[in-house]
Chimera marker file (.cmm) of the C-alpha trace (Angstrom):
<marker_set name="trace">
<marker id="1" x="-73.296" y="23.965" z="17.519" r="1" g="1" b="0" radius="0.5"/>
<marker id="2" x="-74.290" y="20.466" z="17.998" r="1" g="1" b="0" radius="0.5"/>
<marker id="3" x="-78.002" y="20.020" z="18.559" r="1" g="1" b="0" radius="0.5"/>
<marker id="4" x="-77.578" y="18.300" z="21.820" r="1" g="1" b="0" radius="0.5"/>
<marker id="5" x="-75.836" y="21.214" z="23.301" r="1" g="1" b="0" radius="0.5"/>
<marker id="6" x="-79.008" y="23.711" z="23.533" r="1" g="1" b="0" radius="0.5"/>
<marker id="7" x="-80.796" y="22.491" z="26.540" r="1" g="1" b="0" radius="0.5"/>
<marker id="8" x="-81.422" y="25.222" z="29.351" r="1" g="1" b="0" radius="0.5"/>
<marker id="9" x="-83.594" y="25.436" z="32.389" r="1" g="1" b="0" radius="0.5"/>
<marker id="10" x="-86.684" y="27.260" z="31.606" r="1" g="1" b="0" radius="0.5"/>
<marker id="11" x="-85.728" y="30.175" z="33.426" r="1" g="1" b="0" radius="0.5"/>
<marker id="12" x="-82.488" y="30.504" z="31.315" r="1" g="1" b="0" radius="0.5"/>
<marker id="13" x="-84.288" y="29.996" z="28.050" r="1" g="1" b="0" radius="0.5"/>
<marker id="14" x="-86.790" y="32.690" z="29.247" r="1" g="1" b="0" radius="0.5"/>
<marker id="15" x="-84.667" y="35.015" z="30.247" r="1" g="1" b="0" radius="0.5"/>
<marker id="16" x="-82.495" y="35.018" z="26.873" r="1" g="1" b="0" radius="0.5"/>
<marker id="17" x="-85.774" y="35.001" z="24.893" r="1" g="1" b="0" radius="0.5"/>
<marker id="18" x="-87.416" y="37.910" z="26.544" r="1" g="1" b="0" radius="0.5"/>
<marker id="19" x="-84.226" y="40.077" z="26.859" r="1" g="1" b="0" radius="0.5"/>
<marker id="20" x="-83.595" y="39.645" z="22.997" r="1" g="1" b="0" radius="0.5"/>
<marker id="21" x="-87.192" y="40.488" z="22.443" r="1" g="1" b="0" radius="0.5"/>
<marker id="22" x="-86.708" y="43.620" z="24.517" r="1" g="1" b="0" radius="0.5"/>
<marker id="23" x="-83.756" y="44.730" z="22.803" r="1" g="1" b="0" radius="0.5"/>
<marker id="24" x="-85.470" y="44.068" z="19.305" r="1" g="1" b="0" radius="0.5"/>
<marker id="25" x="-88.621" y="46.299" z="20.517" r="1" g="1" b="0" radius="0.5"/>
<marker id="26" x="-85.950" y="49.225" z="21.681" r="1" g="1" b="0" radius="0.5"/>
<marker id="27" x="-83.145" y="48.945" z="19.254" r="1" g="1" b="0" radius="0.5"/>
<marker id="28" x="-84.196" y="46.939" z="16.076" r="1" g="1" b="0" radius="0.5"/>
<marker id="29" x="-81.049" y="45.341" z="14.466" r="1" g="1" b="0" radius="0.5"/>
<marker id="30" x="-79.395" y="42.108" z="14.076" r="1" g="1" b="0" radius="0.5"/>
<marker id="31" x="-80.680" y="39.035" z="16.085" r="1" g="1" b="0" radius="0.5"/>
<marker id="32" x="-78.860" y="37.552" z="19.282" r="1" g="1" b="0" radius="0.5"/>
<marker id="33" x="-76.484" y="34.862" z="18.208" r="1" g="1" b="0" radius="0.5"/>
<marker id="34" x="-76.769" y="31.913" z="20.877" r="1" g="1" b="0" radius="0.5"/>
<marker id="35" x="-74.147" y="29.201" z="21.440" r="1" g="1" b="0" radius="0.5"/>
<marker id="36" x="-73.859" y="26.348" z="23.949" r="1" g="1" b="0" radius="0.5"/>
<marker id="37" x="-76.058" y="25.843" z="26.845" r="1" g="1" b="0" radius="0.5"/>
<marker id="38" x="-75.810" y="22.609" z="28.185" r="1" g="1" b="0" radius="0.5"/>
<marker id="39" x="-76.404" y="18.898" z="27.321" r="1" g="1" b="0" radius="0.5"/>
<marker id="40" x="-79.750" y="17.013" z="27.579" r="1" g="1" b="0" radius="0.5"/>
<marker id="41" x="-79.772" y="15.567" z="31.083" r="1" g="1" b="0" radius="0.5"/>
<marker id="42" x="-76.883" y="17.785" z="31.996" r="1" g="1" b="0" radius="0.5"/>
<marker id="43" x="-73.163" y="16.681" z="32.999" r="1" g="1" b="0" radius="0.5"/>
<marker id="44" x="-69.843" y="17.810" z="31.358" r="1" g="1" b="0" radius="0.5"/>
<marker id="45" x="-70.149" y="19.462" z="28.040" r="1" g="1" b="0" radius="0.5"/>
<marker id="46" x="-66.523" y="19.467" z="26.810" r="1" g="1" b="0" radius="0.5"/>
<marker id="47" x="-64.544" y="21.837" z="26.515" r="1" g="1" b="0" radius="0.5"/>
<marker id="48" x="-66.713" y="23.836" z="28.874" r="1" g="1" b="0" radius="0.5"/>
<marker id="49" x="-65.806" y="23.606" z="32.527" r="1" g="1" b="0" radius="0.5"/>
<marker id="50" x="-69.384" y="24.764" z="33.397" r="1" g="1" b="0" radius="0.5"/>
<marker id="51" x="-72.517" y="24.390" z="31.073" r="1" g="1" b="0" radius="0.5"/>
<marker id="52" x="-73.529" y="21.182" z="33.161" r="1" g="1" b="0" radius="0.5"/>
<marker id="53" x="-76.891" y="22.410" z="34.675" r="1" g="1" b="0" radius="0.5"/>
<marker id="54" x="-78.776" y="24.428" z="32.203" r="1" g="1" b="0" radius="0.5"/>
<marker id="55" x="-77.799" y="27.633" z="33.974" r="1" g="1" b="0" radius="0.5"/>
<marker id="56" x="-75.105" y="28.681" z="31.579" r="1" g="1" b="0" radius="0.5"/>
<marker id="57" x="-75.198" y="30.127" z="28.126" r="1" g="1" b="0" radius="0.5"/>
<marker id="58" x="-72.897" y="31.655" z="25.218" r="1" g="1" b="0" radius="0.5"/>
<marker id="59" x="-74.267" y="34.408" z="23.997" r="1" g="1" b="0" radius="0.5"/>
<marker id="60" x="-72.719" y="36.313" z="20.767" r="1" g="1" b="0" radius="0.5"/>
<marker id="61" x="-71.522" y="39.965" z="21.258" r="1" g="1" b="0" radius="0.5"/>
<marker id="62" x="-73.013" y="42.355" z="18.826" r="1" g="1" b="0" radius="0.5"/>
<marker id="63" x="-70.942" y="43.630" z="16.074" r="1" g="1" b="0" radius="0.5"/>
<marker id="64" x="-70.476" y="46.014" z="13.123" r="1" g="1" b="0" radius="0.5"/>
<marker id="65" x="-68.487" y="45.728" z="9.895" r="1" g="1" b="0" radius="0.5"/>
<marker id="66" x="-65.600" y="47.993" z="9.130" r="1" g="1" b="0" radius="0.5"/>
<marker id="67" x="-68.348" y="50.637" z="7.877" r="1" g="1" b="0" radius="0.5"/>
<marker id="68" x="-69.834" y="50.533" z="11.319" r="1" g="1" b="0" radius="0.5"/>
<marker id="69" x="-72.901" y="48.925" z="9.929" r="1" g="1" b="0" radius="0.5"/>
<marker id="70" x="-74.609" y="46.318" z="12.603" r="1" g="1" b="0" radius="0.5"/>
<marker id="71" x="-74.218" y="42.754" z="11.268" r="1" g="1" b="0" radius="0.5"/>
<marker id="72" x="-75.086" y="39.350" z="12.188" r="1" g="1" b="0" radius="0.5"/>
<marker id="73" x="-72.104" y="36.964" z="11.876" r="1" g="1" b="0" radius="0.5"/>
<marker id="74" x="-72.612" y="33.182" z="11.204" r="1" g="1" b="0" radius="0.5"/>
<marker id="75" x="-70.910" y="32.369" z="14.218" r="1" g="1" b="0" radius="0.5"/>
<marker id="76" x="-68.895" y="33.723" z="17.203" r="1" g="1" b="0" radius="0.5"/>
<marker id="77" x="-65.859" y="36.277" z="16.081" r="1" g="1" b="0" radius="0.5"/>
<marker id="78" x="-62.951" y="36.335" z="18.048" r="1" g="1" b="0" radius="0.5"/>
<marker id="79" x="-62.217" y="40.432" z="18.962" r="1" g="1" b="0" radius="0.5"/>
<marker id="80" x="-58.649" y="41.121" z="19.474" r="1" g="1" b="0" radius="0.5"/>
<marker id="81" x="-57.232" y="43.574" z="22.075" r="1" g="1" b="0" radius="0.5"/>
<marker id="82" x="-57.252" y="46.447" z="22.661" r="1" g="1" b="0" radius="0.5"/>
<marker id="83" x="-59.239" y="47.246" z="19.179" r="1" g="1" b="0" radius="0.5"/>
<marker id="84" x="-62.129" y="45.096" z="19.875" r="1" g="1" b="0" radius="0.5"/>
<marker id="85" x="-62.085" y="44.101" z="16.131" r="1" g="1" b="0" radius="0.5"/>
<marker id="86" x="-61.635" y="40.747" z="14.451" r="1" g="1" b="0" radius="0.5"/>
<marker id="87" x="-62.372" y="38.852" z="11.365" r="1" g="1" b="0" radius="0.5"/>
<marker id="88" x="-64.303" y="35.793" z="10.146" r="1" g="1" b="0" radius="0.5"/>
<marker id="89" x="-64.122" y="34.168" z="6.813" r="1" g="1" b="0" radius="0.5"/>
<marker id="90" x="-62.696" y="37.210" z="5.324" r="1" g="1" b="0" radius="0.5"/>
<marker id="91" x="-65.292" y="39.761" z="6.768" r="1" g="1" b="0" radius="0.5"/>
<marker id="92" x="-63.930" y="42.485" z="9.304" r="1" g="1" b="0" radius="0.5"/>
<marker id="93" x="-65.941" y="42.738" z="12.446" r="1" g="1" b="0" radius="0.5"/>
<marker id="94" x="-65.881" y="45.167" z="15.708" r="1" g="1" b="0" radius="0.5"/>
<marker id="95" x="-67.513" y="45.108" z="18.729" r="1" g="1" b="0" radius="0.5"/>
<marker id="96" x="-71.095" y="46.908" z="18.631" r="1" g="1" b="0" radius="0.5"/>
<marker id="97" x="-70.395" y="48.007" z="22.350" r="1" g="1" b="0" radius="0.5"/>
<marker id="98" x="-73.618" y="50.277" z="22.493" r="1" g="1" b="0" radius="0.5"/>
<marker id="99" x="-75.903" y="47.361" z="21.477" r="1" g="1" b="0" radius="0.5"/>
<marker id="100" x="-74.278" y="45.054" z="23.907" r="1" g="1" b="0" radius="0.5"/>
<marker id="101" x="-74.700" y="47.212" z="26.451" r="1" g="1" b="0" radius="0.5"/>
<marker id="102" x="-78.417" y="47.579" z="25.786" r="1" g="1" b="0" radius="0.5"/>
<marker id="103" x="-78.594" y="43.852" z="25.563" r="1" g="1" b="0" radius="0.5"/>
<marker id="104" x="-76.969" y="43.417" z="29.061" r="1" g="1" b="0" radius="0.5"/>
<marker id="105" x="-79.326" y="46.386" z="30.289" r="1" g="1" b="0" radius="0.5"/>
<marker id="106" x="-82.039" y="44.207" z="28.897" r="1" g="1" b="0" radius="0.5"/>
<marker id="107" x="-81.097" y="41.239" z="30.843" r="1" g="1" b="0" radius="0.5"/>
<marker id="108" x="-81.204" y="42.980" z="33.946" r="1" g="1" b="0" radius="0.5"/>
<marker id="109" x="-84.793" y="43.997" z="33.505" r="1" g="1" b="0" radius="0.5"/>
<marker id="110" x="-85.759" y="40.495" z="33.785" r="1" g="1" b="0" radius="0.5"/>
<marker id="111" x="-87.162" y="38.693" z="36.670" r="1" g="1" b="0" radius="0.5"/>
<marker id="112" x="-84.474" y="35.856" z="36.464" r="1" g="1" b="0" radius="0.5"/>
<marker id="113" x="-81.673" y="36.681" z="38.717" r="1" g="1" b="0" radius="0.5"/>
<marker id="114" x="-78.297" y="36.717" z="36.927" r="1" g="1" b="0" radius="0.5"/>
<marker id="115" x="-75.363" y="35.313" z="39.017" r="1" g="1" b="0" radius="0.5"/>
<marker id="116" x="-72.459" y="36.731" z="36.452" r="1" g="1" b="0" radius="0.5"/>
<marker id="117" x="-71.489" y="37.086" z="33.092" r="1" g="1" b="0" radius="0.5"/>
<marker id="118" x="-68.053" y="36.627" z="31.760" r="1" g="1" b="0" radius="0.5"/>
<marker id="119" x="-66.517" y="38.937" z="29.121" r="1" g="1" b="0" radius="0.5"/>
<marker id="120" x="-62.948" y="39.851" z="28.446" r="1" g="1" b="0" radius="0.5"/>
<marker id="121" x="-61.862" y="43.012" z="30.660" r="1" g="1" b="0" radius="0.5"/>
<marker id="122" x="-60.920" y="45.205" z="27.693" r="1" g="1" b="0" radius="0.5"/>
<marker id="123" x="-64.474" y="44.498" z="25.866" r="1" g="1" b="0" radius="0.5"/>
<marker id="124" x="-66.139" y="44.985" z="29.054" r="1" g="1" b="0" radius="0.5"/>
<marker id="125" x="-64.388" y="48.688" z="29.432" r="1" g="1" b="0" radius="0.5"/>
<marker id="126" x="-65.697" y="49.103" z="25.791" r="1" g="1" b="0" radius="0.5"/>
<marker id="127" x="-69.143" y="48.173" z="26.624" r="1" g="1" b="0" radius="0.5"/>
<marker id="128" x="-69.238" y="50.377" z="29.865" r="1" g="1" b="0" radius="0.5"/>
<marker id="129" x="-68.069" y="53.466" z="28.146" r="1" g="1" b="0" radius="0.5"/>
<marker id="130" x="-70.920" y="53.111" z="25.528" r="1" g="1" b="0" radius="0.5"/>
<marker id="131" x="-73.201" y="52.856" z="28.239" r="1" g="1" b="0" radius="0.5"/>
<marker id="132" x="-71.899" y="56.090" z="29.532" r="1" g="1" b="0" radius="0.5"/>
<marker id="133" x="-72.022" y="57.613" z="26.309" r="1" g="1" b="0" radius="0.5"/>
<marker id="134" x="-75.722" y="56.359" z="26.009" r="1" g="1" b="0" radius="0.5"/>
<marker id="135" x="-76.432" y="58.282" z="29.174" r="1" g="1" b="0" radius="0.5"/>
<marker id="136" x="-77.504" y="55.117" z="30.995" r="1" g="1" b="0" radius="0.5"/>
<marker id="137" x="-78.586" y="55.647" z="34.773" r="1" g="1" b="0" radius="0.5"/>
<marker id="138" x="-75.768" y="55.354" z="37.284" r="1" g="1" b="0" radius="0.5"/>
<marker id="139" x="-78.017" y="52.473" z="38.484" r="1" g="1" b="0" radius="0.5"/>
<marker id="140" x="-77.867" y="50.424" z="35.165" r="1" g="1" b="0" radius="0.5"/>
<marker id="141" x="-74.451" y="51.391" z="34.829" r="1" g="1" b="0" radius="0.5"/>
<marker id="142" x="-73.524" y="49.931" z="38.300" r="1" g="1" b="0" radius="0.5"/>
<marker id="143" x="-75.645" y="46.806" z="37.743" r="1" g="1" b="0" radius="0.5"/>
<marker id="144" x="-73.887" y="46.050" z="34.295" r="1" g="1" b="0" radius="0.5"/>
<marker id="145" x="-70.610" y="46.782" z="35.782" r="1" g="1" b="0" radius="0.5"/>
<marker id="146" x="-71.142" y="44.406" z="38.723" r="1" g="1" b="0" radius="0.5"/>
<marker id="147" x="-72.476" y="41.683" z="36.573" r="1" g="1" b="0" radius="0.5"/>
<marker id="148" x="-69.480" y="41.854" z="34.300" r="1" g="1" b="0" radius="0.5"/>
<marker id="149" x="-66.891" y="42.348" z="36.984" r="1" g="1" b="0" radius="0.5"/>
<marker id="150" x="-63.736" y="40.319" z="35.946" r="1" g="1" b="0" radius="0.5"/>
<marker id="151" x="-63.220" y="36.835" z="37.425" r="1" g="1" b="0" radius="0.5"/>
<marker id="152" x="-61.886" y="33.624" z="36.406" r="1" g="1" b="0" radius="0.5"/>
<marker id="153" x="-62.458" y="32.805" z="33.162" r="1" g="1" b="0" radius="0.5"/>
<marker id="154" x="-63.236" y="36.205" z="31.956" r="1" g="1" b="0" radius="0.5"/>
<marker id="155" x="-59.999" y="36.791" z="29.794" r="1" g="1" b="0" radius="0.5"/>
<marker id="156" x="-61.093" y="33.833" z="27.325" r="1" g="1" b="0" radius="0.5"/>
<marker id="157" x="-64.444" y="35.556" z="26.484" r="1" g="1" b="0" radius="0.5"/>
<marker id="158" x="-63.397" y="37.535" z="23.468" r="1" g="1" b="0" radius="0.5"/>
<marker id="159" x="-66.017" y="36.279" z="21.150" r="1" g="1" b="0" radius="0.5"/>
<marker id="160" x="-69.079" y="35.825" z="23.499" r="1" g="1" b="0" radius="0.5"/>
<marker id="161" x="-70.557" y="36.691" z="26.655" r="1" g="1" b="0" radius="0.5"/>
<marker id="162" x="-71.182" y="33.780" z="29.201" r="1" g="1" b="0" radius="0.5"/>
<marker id="163" x="-74.257" y="34.278" z="31.290" r="1" g="1" b="0" radius="0.5"/>
<marker id="164" x="-74.874" y="32.235" z="34.451" r="1" g="1" b="0" radius="0.5"/>
<marker id="165" x="-78.006" y="32.633" z="36.310" r="1" g="1" b="0" radius="0.5"/>
<marker id="166" x="-78.696" y="31.831" z="40.062" r="1" g="1" b="0" radius="0.5"/>
<marker id="167" x="-80.491" y="28.861" z="41.122" r="1" g="1" b="0" radius="0.5"/>
<marker id="168" x="-84.498" y="29.071" z="40.957" r="1" g="1" b="0" radius="0.5"/>
<marker id="169" x="-85.963" y="29.167" z="44.305" r="1" g="1" b="0" radius="0.5"/>
<marker id="170" x="-87.705" y="25.817" z="43.491" r="1" g="1" b="0" radius="0.5"/>
<marker id="171" x="-84.488" y="23.986" z="42.537" r="1" g="1" b="0" radius="0.5"/>
<marker id="172" x="-82.694" y="24.743" z="46.214" r="1" g="1" b="0" radius="0.5"/>
<marker id="173" x="-81.275" y="23.187" z="48.131" r="1" g="1" b="0" radius="0.5"/>
<marker id="174" x="-80.383" y="20.679" z="45.210" r="1" g="1" b="0" radius="0.5"/>
<marker id="175" x="-79.139" y="23.476" z="42.979" r="1" g="1" b="0" radius="0.5"/>
<marker id="176" x="-76.248" y="25.512" z="44.409" r="1" g="1" b="0" radius="0.5"/>
<marker id="177" x="-74.960" y="28.712" z="42.975" r="1" g="1" b="0" radius="0.5"/>
<link id1="1" id2="2" r="1" g="1" b="0" radius="0.2"/>
<link id1="2" id2="3" r="1" g="1" b="0" radius="0.2"/>
<link id1="3" id2="4" r="1" g="1" b="0" radius="0.2"/>
<link id1="4" id2="5" r="1" g="1" b="0" radius="0.2"/>
<link id1="5" id2="6" r="1" g="1" b="0" radius="0.2"/>
<link id1="6" id2="7" r="1" g="1" b="0" radius="0.2"/>
<link id1="7" id2="8" r="1" g="1" b="0" radius="0.2"/>
<link id1="8" id2="9" r="1" g="1" b="0" radius="0.2"/>
<link id1="9" id2="10" r="1" g="1" b="0" radius="0.2"/>
<link id1="10" id2="11" r="1" g="1" b="0" radius="0.2"/>
<link id1="11" id2="12" r="1" g="1" b="0" radius="0.2"/>
<link id1="12" id2="13" r="1" g="1" b="0" radius="0.2"/>
<link id1="13" id2="14" r="1" g="1" b="0" radius="0.2"/>
<link id1="14" id2="15" r="1" g="1" b="0" radius="0.2"/>
<link id1="15" id2="16" r="1" g="1" b="0" radius="0.2"/>
<link id1="16" id2="17" r="1" g="1" b="0" radius="0.2"/>
<link id1="17" id2="18" r="1" g="1" b="0" radius="0.2"/>
<link id1="18" id2="19" r="1" g="1" b="0" radius="0.2"/>
<link id1="19" id2="20" r="1" g="1" b="0" radius="0.2"/>
<link id1="20" id2="21" r="1" g="1" b="0" radius="0.2"/>
<link id1="21" id2="22" r="1" g="1" b="0" radius="0.2"/>
<link id1="22" id2="23" r="1" g="1" b="0" radius="0.2"/>
<link id1="23" id2="24" r="1" g="1" b="0" radius="0.2"/>
<link id1="24" id2="25" r="1" g="1" b="0" radius="0.2"/>
<link id1="25" id2="26" r="1" g="1" b="0" radius="0.2"/>
<link id1="26" id2="27" r="1" g="1" b="0" radius="0.2"/>
<link id1="27" id2="28" r="1" g="1" b="0" radius="0.2"/>
<link id1="28" id2="29" r="1" g="1" b="0" radius="0.2"/>
<link id1="29" id2="30" r="1" g="1" b="0" radius="0.2"/>
<link id1="30" id2="31" r="1" g="1" b="0" radius="0.2"/>
<link id1="31" id2="32" r="1" g="1" b="0" radius="0.2"/>
<link id1="32" id2="33" r="1" g="1" b="0" radius="0.2"/>
<link id1="33" id2="34" r="1" g="1" b="0" radius="0.2"/>
<link id1="34" id2="35" r="1" g="1" b="0" radius="0.2"/>
<link id1="35" id2="36" r="1" g="1" b="0" radius="0.2"/>
<link id1="36" id2="37" r="1" g="1" b="0" radius="0.2"/>
<link id1="37" id2="38" r="1" g="1" b="0" radius="0.2"/>
<link id1="38" id2="39" r="1" g="1" b="0" radius="0.2"/>
<link id1="39" id2="40" r="1" g="1" b="0" radius="0.2"/>
<link id1="40" id2="41" r="1" g="1" b="0" radius="0.2"/>
<link id1="41" id2="42" r="1" g="1" b="0" radius="0.2"/>
<link id1="42" id2="43" r="1" g="1" b="0" radius="0.2"/>
<link id1="43" id2="44" r="1" g="1" b="0" radius="0.2"/>
<link id1="44" id2="45" r="1" g="1" b="0" radius="0.2"/>
<link id1="45" id2="46" r="1" g="1" b="0" radius="0.2"/>
<link id1="46" id2="47" r="1" g="1" b="0" radius="0.2"/>
<link id1="47" id2="48" r="1" g="1" b="0" radius="0.2"/>
<link id1="48" id2="49" r="1" g="1" b="0" radius="0.2"/>
<link id1="49" id2="50" r="1" g="1" b="0" radius="0.2"/>
<link id1="50" id2="51" r="1" g="1" b="0" radius="0.2"/>
<link id1="51" id2="52" r="1" g="1" b="0" radius="0.2"/>
<link id1="52" id2="53" r="1" g="1" b="0" radius="0.2"/>
<link id1="53" id2="54" r="1" g="1" b="0" radius="0.2"/>
<link id1="54" id2="55" r="1" g="1" b="0" radius="0.2"/>
<link id1="55" id2="56" r="1" g="1" b="0" radius="0.2"/>
<link id1="56" id2="57" r="1" g="1" b="0" radius="0.2"/>
<link id1="57" id2="58" r="1" g="1" b="0" radius="0.2"/>
<link id1="58" id2="59" r="1" g="1" b="0" radius="0.2"/>
<link id1="59" id2="60" r="1" g="1" b="0" radius="0.2"/>
<link id1="60" id2="61" r="1" g="1" b="0" radius="0.2"/>
<link id1="61" id2="62" r="1" g="1" b="0" radius="0.2"/>
<link id1="62" id2="63" r="1" g="1" b="0" radius="0.2"/>
<link id1="63" id2="64" r="1" g="1" b="0" radius="0.2"/>
<link id1="64" id2="65" r="1" g="1" b="0" radius="0.2"/>
<link id1="65" id2="66" r="1" g="1" b="0" radius="0.2"/>
<link id1="66" id2="67" r="1" g="1" b="0" radius="0.2"/>
<link id1="67" id2="68" r="1" g="1" b="0" radius="0.2"/>
<link id1="68" id2="69" r="1" g="1" b="0" radius="0.2"/>
<link id1="69" id2="70" r="1" g="1" b="0" radius="0.2"/>
<link id1="70" id2="71" r="1" g="1" b="0" radius="0.2"/>
<link id1="71" id2="72" r="1" g="1" b="0" radius="0.2"/>
<link id1="72" id2="73" r="1" g="1" b="0" radius="0.2"/>
<link id1="73" id2="74" r="1" g="1" b="0" radius="0.2"/>
<link id1="74" id2="75" r="1" g="1" b="0" radius="0.2"/>
<link id1="75" id2="76" r="1" g="1" b="0" radius="0.2"/>
<link id1="76" id2="77" r="1" g="1" b="0" radius="0.2"/>
<link id1="77" id2="78" r="1" g="1" b="0" radius="0.2"/>
<link id1="78" id2="79" r="1" g="1" b="0" radius="0.2"/>
<link id1="79" id2="80" r="1" g="1" b="0" radius="0.2"/>
<link id1="80" id2="81" r="1" g="1" b="0" radius="0.2"/>
<link id1="81" id2="82" r="1" g="1" b="0" radius="0.2"/>
<link id1="82" id2="83" r="1" g="1" b="0" radius="0.2"/>
<link id1="83" id2="84" r="1" g="1" b="0" radius="0.2"/>
<link id1="84" id2="85" r="1" g="1" b="0" radius="0.2"/>
<link id1="85" id2="86" r="1" g="1" b="0" radius="0.2"/>
<link id1="86" id2="87" r="1" g="1" b="0" radius="0.2"/>
<link id1="87" id2="88" r="1" g="1" b="0" radius="0.2"/>
<link id1="88" id2="89" r="1" g="1" b="0" radius="0.2"/>
<link id1="89" id2="90" r="1" g="1" b="0" radius="0.2"/>
<link id1="90" id2="91" r="1" g="1" b="0" radius="0.2"/>
<link id1="91" id2="92" r="1" g="1" b="0" radius="0.2"/>
<link id1="92" id2="93" r="1" g="1" b="0" radius="0.2"/>
<link id1="93" id2="94" r="1" g="1" b="0" radius="0.2"/>
<link id1="94" id2="95" r="1" g="1" b="0" radius="0.2"/>
<link id1="95" id2="96" r="1" g="1" b="0" radius="0.2"/>
<link id1="96" id2="97" r="1" g="1" b="0" radius="0.2"/>
<link id1="97" id2="98" r="1" g="1" b="0" radius="0.2"/>
<link id1="98" id2="99" r="1" g="1" b="0" radius="0.2"/>
<link id1="99" id2="100" r="1" g="1" b="0" radius="0.2"/>
<link id1="100" id2="101" r="1" g="1" b="0" radius="0.2"/>
<link id1="101" id2="102" r="1" g="1" b="0" radius="0.2"/>
<link id1="102" id2="103" r="1" g="1" b="0" radius="0.2"/>
<link id1="103" id2="104" r="1" g="1" b="0" radius="0.2"/>
<link id1="104" id2="105" r="1" g="1" b="0" radius="0.2"/>
<link id1="105" id2="106" r="1" g="1" b="0" radius="0.2"/>
<link id1="106" id2="107" r="1" g="1" b="0" radius="0.2"/>
<link id1="107" id2="108" r="1" g="1" b="0" radius="0.2"/>
<link id1="108" id2="109" r="1" g="1" b="0" radius="0.2"/>
<link id1="109" id2="110" r="1" g="1" b="0" radius="0.2"/>
<link id1="110" id2="111" r="1" g="1" b="0" radius="0.2"/>
<link id1="111" id2="112" r="1" g="1" b="0" radius="0.2"/>
<link id1="112" id2="113" r="1" g="1" b="0" radius="0.2"/>
<link id1="113" id2="114" r="1" g="1" b="0" radius="0.2"/>
<link id1="114" id2="115" r="1" g="1" b="0" radius="0.2"/>
<link id1="115" id2="116" r="1" g="1" b="0" radius="0.2"/>
<link id1="116" id2="117" r="1" g="1" b="0" radius="0.2"/>
<link id1="117" id2="118" r="1" g="1" b="0" radius="0.2"/>
<link id1="118" id2="119" r="1" g="1" b="0" radius="0.2"/>
<link id1="119" id2="120" r="1" g="1" b="0" radius="0.2"/>
<link id1="120" id2="121" r="1" g="1" b="0" radius="0.2"/>
<link id1="121" id2="122" r="1" g="1" b="0" radius="0.2"/>
<link id1="122" id2="123" r="1" g="1" b="0" radius="0.2"/>
<link id1="123" id2="124" r="1" g="1" b="0" radius="0.2"/>
<link id1="124" id2="125" r="1" g="1" b="0" radius="0.2"/>
<link id1="125" id2="126" r="1" g="1" b="0" radius="0.2"/>
<link id1="126" id2="127" r="1" g="1" b="0" radius="0.2"/>
<link id1="127" id2="128" r="1" g="1" b="0" radius="0.2"/>
<link id1="128" id2="129" r="1" g="1" b="0" radius="0.2"/>
<link id1="129" id2="130" r="1" g="1" b="0" radius="0.2"/>
<link id1="130" id2="131" r="1" g="1" b="0" radius="0.2"/>
<link id1="131" id2="132" r="1" g="1" b="0" radius="0.2"/>
<link id1="132" id2="133" r="1" g="1" b="0" radius="0.2"/>
<link id1="133" id2="134" r="1" g="1" b="0" radius="0.2"/>
<link id1="134" id2="135" r="1" g="1" b="0" radius="0.2"/>
<link id1="135" id2="136" r="1" g="1" b="0" radius="0.2"/>
<link id1="136" id2="137" r="1" g="1" b="0" radius="0.2"/>
<link id1="137" id2="138" r="1" g="1" b="0" radius="0.2"/>
<link id1="138" id2="139" r="1" g="1" b="0" radius="0.2"/>
<link id1="139" id2="140" r="1" g="1" b="0" radius="0.2"/>
<link id1="140" id2="141" r="1" g="1" b="0" radius="0.2"/>
<link id1="141" id2="142" r="1" g="1" b="0" radius="0.2"/>
<link id1="142" id2="143" r="1" g="1" b="0" radius="0.2"/>
<link id1="143" id2="144" r="1" g="1" b="0" radius="0.2"/>
<link id1="144" id2="145" r="1" g="1" b="0" radius="0.2"/>
<link id1="145" id2="146" r="1" g="1" b="0" radius="0.2"/>
<link id1="146" id2="147" r="1" g="1" b="0" radius="0.2"/>
<link id1="147" id2="148" r="1" g="1" b="0" radius="0.2"/>
<link id1="148" id2="149" r="1" g="1" b="0" radius="0.2"/>
<link id1="149" id2="150" r="1" g="1" b="0" radius="0.2"/>
<link id1="150" id2="151" r="1" g="1" b="0" radius="0.2"/>
<link id1="151" id2="152" r="1" g="1" b="0" radius="0.2"/>
<link id1="152" id2="153" r="1" g="1" b="0" radius="0.2"/>
<link id1="153" id2="154" r="1" g="1" b="0" radius="0.2"/>
<link id1="154" id2="155" r="1" g="1" b="0" radius="0.2"/>
<link id1="155" id2="156" r="1" g="1" b="0" radius="0.2"/>
<link id1="156" id2="157" r="1" g="1" b="0" radius="0.2"/>
<link id1="157" id2="158" r="1" g="1" b="0" radius="0.2"/>
<link id1="158" id2="159" r="1" g="1" b="0" radius="0.2"/>
<link id1="159" id2="160" r="1" g="1" b="0" radius="0.2"/>
<link id1="160" id2="161" r="1" g="1" b="0" radius="0.2"/>
<link id1="161" id2="162" r="1" g="1" b="0" radius="0.2"/>
<link id1="162" id2="163" r="1" g="1" b="0" radius="0.2"/>
<link id1="163" id2="164" r="1" g="1" b="0" radius="0.2"/>
<link id1="164" id2="165" r="1" g="1" b="0" radius="0.2"/>
<link id1="165" id2="166" r="1" g="1" b="0" radius="0.2"/>
<link id1="166" id2="167" r="1" g="1" b="0" radius="0.2"/>
<link id1="167" id2="168" r="1" g="1" b="0" radius="0.2"/>
<link id1="168" id2="169" r="1" g="1" b="0" radius="0.2"/>
<link id1="169" id2="170" r="1" g="1" b="0" radius="0.2"/>
<link id1="170" id2="171" r="1" g="1" b="0" radius="0.2"/>
<link id1="171" id2="172" r="1" g="1" b="0" radius="0.2"/>
<link id1="172" id2="173" r="1" g="1" b="0" radius="0.2"/>
<link id1="173" id2="174" r="1" g="1" b="0" radius="0.2"/>
<link id1="174" id2="175" r="1" g="1" b="0" radius="0.2"/>
<link id1="175" id2="176" r="1" g="1" b="0" radius="0.2"/>
<link id1="176" id2="177" r="1" g="1" b="0" radius="0.2"/>
</marker_set>
């Protein structure tokens, strides 16, 4: 990712940092892969239709190798439907649905309000099924389900999560959700 694409609001960067740290404390493993945020000063960030105000972040899905060992790929890995698996540079990867669910739950623990998270519908179902297997509370399952509810743009998110936060109170009315 070009260095000029790593600008986010203080709220967004704090949310990502705190949530990744919460996940590591609860479930040590591969680090979170962070992709595009926004350009310095905001504005259009091709090829994204959003990522213009520092409130959007592309965050990697957690993956395992073909032996089910958690891995930290060098870049986002496109995962096929319906298997949730893919390959990059000759290395096979599959969605680590449990770790991805735990990360989404960690996002919900933060004080920063999330507007939505885009992820392909079939991957979402694998993630929610993992949450049920983890015996997550009904409240957390419902909140993750609501946050990741399919919307325009979800289908193309097969390699990463697209997280959008709500406008911070001190940025309103200039900032609009």
